[in-house]
N, C-alpha and C positions, 0 to 999 in steps of 0.2 A: 723332063727328067733332071736337067741341071737345076731347075728352079726348086724341084722337090728336094734334091740333095742339099741345096743351100738352106732351105727351110729347116731340114732335119739337123744340119750342122749348127745352125743358129740356136735351135732349141737345146741341143746338147751343151753348147757353150754357155747358154743362159742358165741351164740347170747346174752345170759345174760351177759357174760363177756364183749362183745363189747359194749353193752348198758351201762354198768357200767363205761367203759373207754371212756367217751365222753369228748370233749374239751369245751362243753357248760359251760361258766362261769369259765373256768380253763386255759385260755390262759397263757402261760409262765411256766406252771407247768410240772414237769416230773412225770408221773404217774407210777404205778408199772409195767404195762405191755406194755404201750405205752407212747408217749410223746406229750405234747402240747407246748413244748419249741421250739424256733426258730432253734435250732440245729438239730431237728428231721429230717428235709428234707435231710441233708447230711449224717446223721447216719441211714437213712431209717427206723426209728422207730416211725413215726408219728401215732397218732390215726387216724382212718378212716375218722372222721369228722373234722379233723384239719383245713382244708381250709374253712369249712362252718362257723366256729365260731372264728377263728383267722384270721382276715380280711386283705386282700390286697386291696388297693384302687388306683385310678388314676383320676386326679393327686393326689400326696400325700402332696402337699404344696400349700399355698396361703397367701394372705395378712392378717395381723392381724385385718384389718378392717372388715373382714368377707365377706360373700356373694358368696364364691366359691362353685360351684356345682361339687361334685366329685362322681365317680362311685364306687360301691362295686363289686369287682371282684370275680369270682369263686362261686358265690351264685345266685340261681334263686329264685325270689320271685313271688308271685301272684300279678296281677294287682289290686286285691281287698285289698291287705294288706295296713294297715295304718302304714306306716314306719316312725318312729321318731328316731332322733339321739341325744344323750346326751353327752355333752363335760364336762370333769372334774367332772362328776357326779352331775352337777348343772345346766348347760345351755342346754335347749332342743330346737332343731330346727325341723321344719317340713320337712321330706323327701318325696320322691315319688318313685313309680315304673313305669318304662316306658313300652311301648308296647312289648318290648322284654324280660320283666321280670327282667331287671337290676335295682337294687336299687340305689337310689341317696340320698346323704346327702348334706346339705348346712352348710358351716362353719359359726360360729357366730362371732360377734365383740368381740375381745379379747384385753386386755391391756397388753399383754405379747407375747414374742416370744419363739420358741422352740417346742419340741414335746409335743403335747397335747393328752392325752388319750381320747378316745370316745367309746361309746357303742351304739348298734343298737337294736331296738325292733320293733316287729310287733304286740305284744300282751300285752305290758306293762312289759314284762320280758326282761331286758337288759342283755342278755347272750352272745351276739356277741361283740367282742372287737377289736379295732384297734388303730392306732395313726395317728395324723394329725400334720403337721409341719406348725406352725404359723410363718410368715416371716415379718420382718421389711419392710414396704411398699416401701421404697426407694430402697431396694435391690431386689425388684421383677422385673422381666422382663416386658418391656413395653407392650408386647402382652397380659398381664393379667391385664392391667389397662385401665381406661378411660384416654385418652391422651389429654391434653390441647394443641392445636396447637399454636405454638409461645407463650410459657408460659410467656415470658417477657412482651408481650402485655397484658396478663391478669393481671399481678401483678403491672403494672404501669398505668393501665387504670384510667383515670381521672386526671392524672398529665398533665402538659402543653404539648399539641400536641399529646396526646395519647387518642384515642377513636375508634369508629366504631363498627364493628361486631366481636364477639368472636366465635371461632370454636372449636369443640371437635370431637374426633373419638374414636371408640372402636371396638373390635372383636364381631360382632353381634352373632356369634355362641355360645358365652359363656353366653348369656342371653336366657333362655328358654321361649321366648315369641315373638309374632309377633309385639306387640306394647309396648312401654316403657314410663316411666316418667323420666324426668331429674330433679334432686333435688339438692338443696344447703344445706349442713350441716355445722354447726359451731362448733368449738372446744373451750372449756374453762376449766380452772382449778380453782375451787372455794374453799373457806375456808382459814384459816390462814396457811401460809406456814410452813412446817415442824411440823405440828400438826396432830393429828389423824383425824381432820376434813377436811384435804386437799383431794379433790376428783377431778377425771377427769370426763369430761362430754361432750358427743356428743349431739347436739341438731338439730333436723330438723328445718330449717328456712322457706323455701318455695319451691314451684315447679316452675322451669324455663320453662320446656316444658311438657305439659300434653298430654298423649295418642298419642305419635308420633310414626311413623313407625320405627321399629328396623332395620334400614339399616346401622348402624355403624357410622353415622355422624349426627351432629346437630350444628346449629349456632343460635345466638340471639344477640340482641343489649341490653345491660344491662341498667337498670334505677337505679338511686340512691334510697336508702331506708331511712326510718326514724327510730328513736328510738322506741322500744328497739332493732329492728332487726339490726340496724347499730352498735350496741355495739359489735357484733362479727367481729373481724378483721382477723381471720384466719379460715380455714376450708377446705372442699373438696366437689367436685361435685360427684353425684352418679347417675347411670343409673340402673333401675330395672323394672321388669314387671309392666305394668299399671294396672294389675288386683289386685295388692296390694294397700291397703290404703296409703295415703300420709304419709311418715315418718315411714312406717312399718320397724321394726328391724329384723335382722337375716333372711333376705330373699335373694334369688339369686340376686346378684348385682355386678357391677364393680365400683370401686372408682378411682378418680383421686388422685394424690399426694396432701399432705397438702400444702397449698399455701396462700399467702396474698390476701385478698378479696378486692382489690382496687376497682374493678368494682362494688362492692356492697355497698360501703360506702355512707355516707350521702352527701347531696348537698354541705355542707361546705367544704368537701374534694375537690370537683371538682372546687370550686371557688378559693380556696387557699390551695392547697395540701401541700405546704411547711410549711405554718403557722399552718395548722391542725396537720401535723406530728410533728412539733416542740412542740406543746402543749402535745402531747402524749409522746414524748421523755422526756420532763421535768417531767411528771408524773411517767414515768418509772424510771427516775433517782432518784426521791424521794423514790420510793418503794425499789429500790436497796439499798439505804442508810439505810432503815429501817430494812430490813431482814438480816439474817446471811450472813457474808462474807465467801465464800468458797475457796478463792484463796490460803490460806495458806496450804491446805491439798492436792492439786492436784500435780501430778508428774510433774517434770520439763521436758522441751523439749530437745531432742537430739540437739547437737550443729550443726551438719552437716546432709545433706541429706543421705550421706553414713551411718552414725550412725543410722539414723531413719529407713532406709530400712534393716539394719542388725539386729536391736533389735526387732526381730519378736515375742519375748515372751511378750512384753509390748506395742508395737505399730503396727498398721495395717493401710493399705492404706485407706484414706478417699475417698469414691466412688465419691465424688463431685469434686475431683481434683487429677486425676490419670495420672501419666506420661506414663503409659503403654497404656492409652486410649486417648492419644492426648492432655493431660493437659488442658481440658476444665474446667477452674477454675472460675466459674461465680462469686462467692462471694470473690474470692481472686485474683484479677488482679495482674499480675506480678509474681505470683507463678507458678511453673510447677508441683509441687507435694506436697500433704499434707498427713499427717498421723494423726490418733487419738489414744490416749491412749486406750487400750483395756478394761481395768478395770475402773469402776467409782470409785471416791474417797470414802473412807469408811463411812463417816458420812453423807455428803450432796449429795452423788451420782452424783457429778459433773464430767465433762469431760475435757480433754485437747486436743487441736488441734495444730499441728505444721506444718508450711508451709515453703517451700524452693524455691529459685529462680534457674535459669539455671546454676549458678555457684556452686550450692550446699549449699549456705549460707542461714541461716534462715531469713525469712522476718518478721519484727517486726511492730507492729501497730504504733510505734513511728515514723516510716519512711514511712509507706504505708498503705492505706486502705485495702490492700490485705494481711496484716500481720496475724500471728498466733493469735488465740483467744481462751481463755478458755471458758467453757460452764457451766452454772448453771445446765442445764439438759443434761446428756450425750446423744448424738445423738442415740446411739444404746440401750439406756435404761440400766437398772441395776437390777439384781435379788434382791428381788423377784418380781419385776415389779409391776403391778396392780395399784399402787398409785403414784401421783406426788412426786418428780420430776423424777420418774423411768420409766415413760411410754415411750417405744421406739419411737423415732422420734418426738412425739407430745410435750412432755415436753420441748425438745430442741427448737422446733419451738416457743413455748409459751414464753420462757424466754430469748432466745438468737437470734432468727431469726426475728420475727416480730418487735422486738425492733431495730434491725439493719435497717429494713425498715423505722421505725420512724425517727431514728437519722441520718442515712447515705444515704439511697437510695431515700427516699421521701423528705428529707430535708438535708441540708449541716451542720449537727451538730454532726459530729462523735466524737468530743471531749467529749461529754457526754457518748457516748457508750464505747469508749476506756478507760475512767476513771474506768469503772467497768469491762472491759474485756481487760486488758493489756496483751501484749505478755509476755510469759515466755522467759527469755533470756539465759537459759541453764547453768547459773553459778553453779547450784547445781546438774546438771545432772551427774550421774555416770553410765557409760556403763556396760553391763553385761560381763561375761566371757563365752567362748565357749569351748566345748569339742566335739570330733567327733569319729565316727566309720566308716571306709571305706574299700573298697576292700574286701579281703578274710580272716578274717577281721583284720584291723590294728586299733590301738587305739591312740588317741591324748587326753591326759587328760586336765583338766582345767588349770593346771599349766605348760602345754607344753611338758610333757613326752610322748614319742612315743614308742610303742611296738606292737608286733604281738602276738595274742592269737588265736589259731585255734582249740580250744576245740569244741566238739560236745555236745550240750545239751541246757539247759535254765539257764540263769545267771542274777545276779543283775548288771545292768549297772550303776545305780545310785539309791541311796536312802538317804533320809534326814528325820530322825525321827521327827525333830523339825517342819517340815512342812507336815509330813505324805505324802511325795512325793516319789513315787517308779516308776522307769523305768526298765523294764526287757527285755532281749533280748534272742531270740531263734536262734540257729545256726544249719545248716545242711551241709552235705558234698557238695563240689562243684560238679556240674554236667556238663559233656561235651555233646555237641550236639549229639543226638541219641545214647548216651552211648558210644561214641567214641571220639577220640581226635578231637577238632575243626579243626585241620589242615588236617584231612582226609575228604575232601569234594569230591563230585562226579565229580567235575571239575579237580580233580587231582592236588591240590595245598595245601601247608601247611596252608596258610591263603589267603584270597582274595588279589590278586596282588603280591603274592610271589611264586616263582617257586619251584616245587618239585625236590629234589635232586634224584640222581640215585637210592640211597638206602633210603627208607623212611619207617616209621611205617605203611604206607598205604599198603605196599607190604607184610606185615606179615600176617599169618593166623588169622582169626577173634578170635579164641579161645585164641591165644597168645596176640592179641590186647586187649581183655577184661582184661586179667590178667595184662597186662602192664598198662592199664588205671587205674585199681584199685591200682596198686602199686605206680604210679607216681602222680596222682591227689589226693593227701592226704592233702587237705585243706578244710576249711569250709567257709561259707558265712552267713551273718546275713539275716535271712529270715522272722522274725517277731519281732515286738516290742509292748509291752503292757505297759500301764501306768495309773496312778491314783494319785490324790491328795486329801487327807482327804476322805470325803464321796462322791466324785464326781463320775460321770459315768466312767466306765472303757472303755478306748479307746485302740483298738488293730489295728495295721497296719501291713499287711503282703503281701509278694509277691504272685503273682498268676501264673497260667500256661501261661498267655498272657505275652509276652515280655515287661518288664519295666512297668507293670501295678500294681498298689497297690489296695488292698482291705482294707476297713475300717470297723471295727466292733464296734458297740456300745452295751456294755453289752452282747456280744456274738451274736449280730444280725447285719447283714450287713446294712451299711448305703449307700444310693444311693445319689450321687451328680449330678444326671442327671438333676434335676430341680433347685437346689440351690447349690452354692459353699460355703456358710457360714452356720454353724450350731451353734445355741445357745443351749447348753446342760446343764445338771446339773453339776455345778462347773467346767465347761470346755467349751472352744470354739474350733471348728475344721473348718479349711479352706482347700479346695482342688479345684483349678480351672482347673487342668488337672490331668489325672490318674497317672502321674508320681510323683506328688508332694502332700504332705500332711503336714500341719502345725497344731500343737496342742498347745493351750495356756491355762495356769492355772492361778487362781487368785493370786498366789504368785508372778507372773511375770515370772515364768519358761516357756520356750518355747522349743518345740521339733519339729524339721524339719526332715521329712523322705522323701528320694528321691530314685527312682529306676533308675539305670544307668547300662548299659552293663550287664544286668543279675544279678546284685547284689544290695543290699540295702545299702544306706549310711544314716548316722544319725548324726545330729547336735543337741546338747543340749545347751541352753543358760540359764544362771542363774544370777539374780541380785546379788549384793555384799552382800545382807542380808544372803546369803547362805554360806558365808565364815566360814570355820572351822566346818561346820555341814553337810558335804556330805561324802559319802563312796561308794565303789563299784569299778568296773573296770575302771571307769572314774576318780577315784582318789578323794583325799581330796582337795577341793578348798581353798587354803590358801597361795598361792605364795611360797610354799616350794616343789619344784619338787622332792626333795630327799625322801619324805615320800609317794609318790604315789604308788610305788610298795612296800607295807608294808613288812618290814623285808627282802627286796631284793634290796638293794641300787645298787649292782653291779651284777644284775641277769643275768644268762645265759638264753637261749631260753627255756631250760628244767625247770629252776626255775620259769620263768614267766608262763609256762604252768601249773605248780603245783599251783602257786599263783592264776591263773584264775579259776582253778578247785575249789578252795576254795570258790568262789562266786556263786556256783550252788544254785539254789533256792530249795524249797520244794513244794510238791503238796499243802500243806496247805496255802502257801503264794502266790501260782501261780495266775497270772492275765490272763493267756492264755486261749484260747478256744480250746477244743479238740473235734472237730466235724467231725472226720473221723477215720476209723479203723487204718489208718496209723499213725495219730498223737497219738492215744491212745496207740498203741503198741510200738511206738518209743520214746515217751516222757512222757506218763502218768504212764504206768505200769513198767517202767524201771528207773534206777538211772538217776537223772537230769543231771549228767555229765557222759558221756560214757567213762569208763576207757579203753575200748578196742580200741578206736580210737586214734591212735598216728599219728599226722600229720608230714609233712616234716618241719623240723625246719629251713631249709635254702634251697635256690635254687642255686645249683652249676652252675657256668658259664663254661660249657664245650666248649672248642674251636671248637669241632667237631659238635656242635649243630647248624644246619642251621638257627635256629631262633635267635641265640645270636647276630649276627651282627645288625639285625633290632632292637632288644631290646636295645642294647647299643646306637643306634642312637636315639631311642625314649626316653629313660629314662635318663634324665639329670636334674641337678638343684634340686630345692625343690621337695621332694617326690621321688627322684631317687631310693632309696633302696626299697620302697614299690612297685614302678612301676616294677622294675626288678623281684622281688619275684612273683608278680601276673602274669606277662606275661610269665615267664618261668615255673612256677608251673602249671598254667592253660592252657599253650600253646595258649594263646590268647593275641594278641597285642591290641585288642579292650579293653579287661579288663585292661591291663597294662596302656593304655592311659587314660581310665576312672579314674583309681586310681590316676594317675598323676594329671589330671585336677581337681579332687575332692580335692586332697591335696592342690593344689595351691589355689583353691577357699576358702578353710578353712583358709589358710594363709592370704589371702586377707581380709576375714571377721575379722580375729583377728586384723589385722592392722586397719581396719575401726573402730573397737571397742576400740581402744586405747583412753585414756582420752584426751580431748581437753580443753585447758584453755581458759576461757572467762573472759573478763574484764567488761562485762555488757554494756548495751546501753548507748550512749552519746546523749544528746539532743542538737539540734542546738541552737545557741544563739538567743534571741529575737532581731529582726531587723538584722538578719544575716542568713547565710547558713552554712551547713557542707557538706563536700565531703567525701564519704565513709560510707558504711553500714555494714561493716564486723567488728566484735568486738572480734575476737579471738586473741590469742597470736601472736604478730608481726604485727598486723594490724595497719594501720595509718589512722587517721581521721583529715582532715584539715578544718579550719574555715575561714570565711570571713564575712564582714559586708556590709550592704546596704550603698548606697551613703548618705553621711551626718552623718555617724557614724564611730567611731573609735574602733578598736579591743582592748580590755583590757583582758589580760590573755594570754594563749598559743594559737598560731596560728595553731600548729600541735601537736597532742597527739598520743602516741604509746602505745599499749597494751603490758605491760612488763611481765617478767617471774613470778613476784609475784602476777599476777592477778589484777594489778592496772594500771591505766592510768598515763602516764608521764605528767609533766607539771601541769598547774593550770586551774581551770574552766574558760571558755571563756565567755566574755560578749561584747556586742556592746553598746557603750555609745555615746550620741549625741556630735557632734563636733561643735555645734552652741551655743553661749552664749545667754541665755534667756534675752529678753528685758523687761520682766515683772517686775514691781516695787514691791518689797516685802512689805508686810504689817507688821507694828510694833504694837503689842498689847500695850494697855495702861499700862498693868502690866510690860511688858518687857521694854517699854520705861522708865517707872518710875524707874525700877531696874537699867537700864543702867545709868540713871542720877545719881543714888546713888553710882554707881561704885561697885556694888556687884559682887561676883564671882559666876560662874554657873557650875554645874556638866556636864560632857560629856553625851550627850543624846543618844549615841549608834549609830548603823549603820544607815546611811541615814541622820544624823544631823551633823552640824559643828558649832563651836563657833568661831566667828571672832571678832577682836578688837585689842586693844593695850595692851600687857601684862605688868604687873607691873615690872617684871624683867624677863630677858631672861632665858631660861632653860626649860627642859621638864616638871617640876612640878610647873612652875610659874602660879599663879592665874590670871585670866583675869580681867582687871580693866577698868575704864572709859567707853568708848563706847564699849559695849560688848553685842552681840546679838546671839541668836541661830537660825541658818539657816537650814531649811530642804532642803538638796541638793538631786538631783535625784539619786536614787539607780541605779545600772547597768541595762540598758534596759528601764529606765523610762524617757520618753521625756517630761514630764510635766514641766512647769517653776518652778524654785526654789521659796520657800516661807519661811517667817520667822515664827518660831513656837512660840506660846504664852507659856510663862513659868513663874511660880511664884517661884523665887529663895528662897532657904533656907538660913538663916543667916550663914555666914562664910563657904559657900560651895565653893569648888575649882574645877577647870577644869584641869584634868590630860592632860599634853601635850598641854599647851595653845599656844605654838608656833606651828601652824598647817602648815604642808607642803602639798600643793595641787598640783596635776599634771594634765596635759591635760586640758580638758574643765572644770574640777572642779575648777581650779584656776581662770578661767575666770568668772565662776558663782559667786564664792566667792568675787572676786574683784569687779565685777559688783554690787553685793548686797551691799558691803561696801560703794561703791561710791554712790549708790542710797540712802543708809541710811544717809550718810554724807550730801548729797544734801538736803534731807528732813529736817535734823536737822538744816542746815543753813537757809533753807526756813522758818522753824518754828521760829528760832531766829530772822530772818529778820522781819517776821510778828509781833513778839512780840515787837521788837524795834520800828517798824513803828507804832504799836498800841499805845505804850507808848508816842511816839512823838506826835501823833494825840491827845492823851488825854491831854498832857501838853499844846498843842496849843489851845485847846478848853477852858481849864481853864484860860489861859491868856485872851482869848477873853471875857470870862464872867467877869473877873476881870476889864477889861477896861471899861465895860458897867456899873459898880456899881457907884452910886452917894453918896458922903459922906454927912450925915446929923447928926448933934449933937444930935437931939432928938431921933434919932434911937439908938444911943449909950446908951442914958439914958434908953430907954425902955428895951433894952437888959439886961442891968444891973439889 
């Protein structure tokens, strides 16, 4: 009886305890007896209802425009449940439960990217929690979008020769309805720019197709609209269930990409698209002049394609022009690859884009419509998002893309656009410096010092208190295949392709083999890297049991890259297109590349020059002083370096690592961070009797030779040795790519002429020529010299034809010339001609002296005389004027014309006087003399 009572009491206690240890509303917490934390699954200590309240979903990502229907996994609901989903504790969408009891949520329209927390309720109590990945629409796979067939046709509709039927397609299974509506939505940003009143706004415009069959395709012939509808020039198409009211928000839907609404614009656009677009371009130009100029605060472009692709901490591939995907560069003809600055500018959230041609040279807007352009709105948006100009994709379209249509694509007025979006020519670009960890493991510091440290534990690879940046590394002993030498394979060979000698370790008893394995393979490998900057999310990348596969953890929770390759996270971006490669990018411009090769992890850290003198750790102090990288060990032995490395062991209090298994807890958390009992091999002896030595010597040569030999001989793996060699060479190549490149800046072609050459780096030559009828003035060829300046003089093309236009002499000037007054020099573009009173550089101009406006370089207008009111006793410096080329002809022609006119005036005056005298004589001859008349007069 007592035993039964004890059993019942125990059950009651257990039931009460279990009820108290629920994950309802507690996801992420570690409770006293069980856990609701993401690590509980590997530690096997989850609360029993963990999966019921800490939700898994599929798919876990979708467009920031919303409308994605996703399933809630591992939970069964009642079909009668009124399921609602709340995002960021503020936006509620209506979910539903299907016939199988599976709950569904619909993602809302968001003006941000990244992981969005959400909660689920069936009774008003939001105690189930999960997270949703909001994705930049352009980075979303086409299978999750409404696709505009032949998008160019859509965006040029109404321009000369472009019309007809427009088509679209979509995946019908992603819309939970038999019939759908096709709607057009417009995007606008209202309010005074850079004020608190600046807002983003999506507006439903009208329905293009009403209650059509959801078969995944639709076509229509668009008609022009009238104001106010035609005031929207950019937007998106949307397909959604026809059971929803027109323009219903946050419902199951698919969206097209944002695009120019050419097909929707007013009739005036179709009648004269170029003229209509020019008017809009001019309005945009005026607005750009009115609002803040952002150009001074954006980062400069790398000078070469090699630099742009190597500087992975600050620049990333522009998905609209990717050399890895065939270089389809719609908006940048002539370019093969573009990159964008990862971080937006600090004040105006502006972006930078840099494009390069097939030679690796930067393409500039001064030379090509396909040149690099800065952006008022960063294409990828900028934290904290939500408001202009930080809205991912949309702000960029509003301020940088639709204006490109106005000025460049719908009309030929790119000069307006490129005035406000000029290319950066890389004169102020400063490449970062790189450090690396490779092999088992070897270190290359920022200042180029190389050493090997085979400690076992967790260490500081890099830290910079000024930026609160920390990168930590975990090492583990090297492992051979199946606990044996790699050379001992079942095929009976030392390594694939190499013969087994008569006496080999494969012939020894297994107990001796294990002992030998433990005594010889005494080296470590980097197996995990954890990092953080300021209060950013913690990113950890670690090796897995799968060969050359990396696992990424976000705040101790695994990240899946199965749906998206790019993650916008808190204070950090992460990119992983394949399981072997992960790139982490921080706001400071620091970049961390992690690669899995030949069973080991390799690491590259890139830091901008702002980190000079403020780094420490195993990767050294970045200051161009190699001698201080191994602190207090300038001539260190291998044992000294080992002691030095041990001093960089971290503490549990500062650890960024995840300990989600009993193995990690026992080997790294509850023991010293540096294992003093693990003493590695400090060198790999080259034993002539070693059958592997000959192959190693053949393999390992040149750059990275010593590291290659050590790894191949210590691990008994030529594969690892070769991987170390190639990784070392790759790092050397990256270091070379990141060497500073001198640029002299862009050179403009002369007006009425051409230039040959679009490379502006050190040693580059640019040649100039003039159109027919013009002569070259200045340097015909200029070279970018070592001091960053162009040789020679600025080049102009001036007319070779003497103008036949008669100059006009103002009355004031003619009057002054008649008085013989002196005239001051009128500056560039004016000449004084006449007869000097006395020869010499300082002689004043006298007698016939006029001011002639001659053509400035490149101005083909006829010369004119300038009206001038001379001051008393003014002088002309350098009255004896030396004129060359066509300037002399213009001046002499002008003087001749003036003299001719003076002679003509004199002749007219003389002739008039003669005529007057003649008439007087005639009157005198007609007078009759009468004496009485004399009397009367008197």
